[in-house]
N, C-alpha and C positions, 0 to 999 in steps of 0.2 A: 794401859788404856787411860785416856784423860777424858773427863766428862765434858770439857769445853770443846773437845775435838770430835765428838761422836757424830754430829750431824753436819760436819764440814763437807761441802761439795754436793749436798742434797738440796735441790731446789724444788719445792713443792709447787709454787705458783710461778712458773717461768714466763717471762714476757714473750709475746708473739714476735717472730722474726719478721722485720719489715724490710722486704726486698725492694730493690730499685730506688734506693734513697741516697745515691751518691757513692763514690769510690771509698769513702771512709767507713762505710758500714760493712764492707767485705762482701756484700751481695749487690753491688751496683751494676751499671751498664746492662749486662744480659740477664741479670736477676737469677743466676743459677741455672739458666736454661741452655747455656752453651751457644755456639755460633752456628747459624744456619740450620737447616733440617726442619722437618715438619713439627717437631716438638717445641720449637721456639715460639710458635704463635699462640695467642690466647684462645682458650676454648677447646684446644685439641686434647683429647685423652685417648689412650689406647684401650682396646678391649682386652679382656682377661687372657685371650689366647694369642694376642698380637705378638709376632716375632720379627718385626721389621719387614723386609721385602719378601722373605722366603715363605713357603707354604707351612703353616703351623703344624706341629706334630700331631695335634688332635685331629686334623683333617687328613693326615697321611695314613693313620691307622685304620684298617678296614673295619667296618661295623657289621656285626652279624646278629641275627636273632630279632625277637620281637617281644615286647612286654605289654600285655593287654591290661590297661588301667581299669577296665570295667569287668574284669574276671571276678568270679566269686571266690572268696577266701575260704578254704576248707580246712577245718581242724580235724586231725586224725587221732584216735585213741584206740588202744588194743583191748580185746576182751579180757585178757589177763589182768590188766590194770583195773578194769571195771569190777571184775570178780573180787579183787583184793579190797577195793574201797567200799563195796556195798554188800550188805548181808543178804541171805537167801530171801527171795520173794520181793526184794526192793524194786521200786520203779525208777528206771534210769532214763532221764530226759536231759536235754542240753542245760536246763536250769539247775538240775540236781548235780550234774557234772561240774558246773561252775562253782556251786556251793561247796562241793567236796574238794575243789582245788585241782581237778584233773584237766579241765578245759580252761586254759589260761589265754589271756590276750584278747584281741578283737578278731572275730571271724564271722562268716555268714552261714556256713553249713557245717554240720557235724558228720564225720564218717567213722564208722566202727570197723576196725581191722581185726583179722583173725589170729594174731599172735598171742599165745598163752592158753591156759586151760580155764574152763568154766566148771567148777565143781558143784555149783548149786544153781537153782532156777532164778532167772531175772526177767523183769519186764523192760525190754530195751526199746526206746524210741529214738530214731535218728533219721537224718535226711538221706544219708547214703550208708550202705553196708556191704562189706565184701561177702562173697559166697561162703567162704570158710567161716567167717564170724557168724553168719546166719545159721549155718549148720551146727556149730558148736553150742550156740545159745538154745536152739531148738532141741538138740540132743540132751541137754541138761534139764529139759522140761520147762524152759522159759518161753516167753512170747516175744515176737518181734513186730514193731510197728514202724511203718515208713511215714515220716513226716513230710508234708507237702513243702516243696522248695519254692523259691520265688517263681513267678510266672515267667517262663522263658519265651522270648519272642522268636518264632521260627522264621527263618529267612524267606522272604517272599510272601509271608502271610500278612494280611492287612488287619489292623486293629479295628474292632467294631466302632463305628462312629457313634456320637452321642444321640443322633436322631434315631438310628436303628435301635439302640438300647432303650430309648424312651418309648418307642412305638411298641416294643414287646412287652 
């Protein structure tokens, strides 16, 4: 290896390619756009799925299902995990679960599921709870509190107007 040969061929600040500046430049006449066709004109650009005249593959594949962007994100945690992380008589809320590292990420509601054993009493507060989880917590001598979820808009139900709310 020679030190004077190390950076040979590496061009950090390469000059811009000037197209359409005569035949001597190597990019004269058609300026690298070829002969005829829609791509020869200025201002033309293809979309990401463009495949010439044929139907793009993305449009050929059937689409199924639906993803509700406005759905509430529910985080689930098992009673067995809660029992391991909290001592007897502890109050378990969404905030304490986050602090203990059991409820990770971003979510709207907390659901407690019934997998695992509950050997000691706990005071559990959650937005949702499975029947099995509720039974296990109560059987261990603990208490269960249902947290109010966000106000759900029932289909067909009108929201009270400001005038009505102010009159009451």
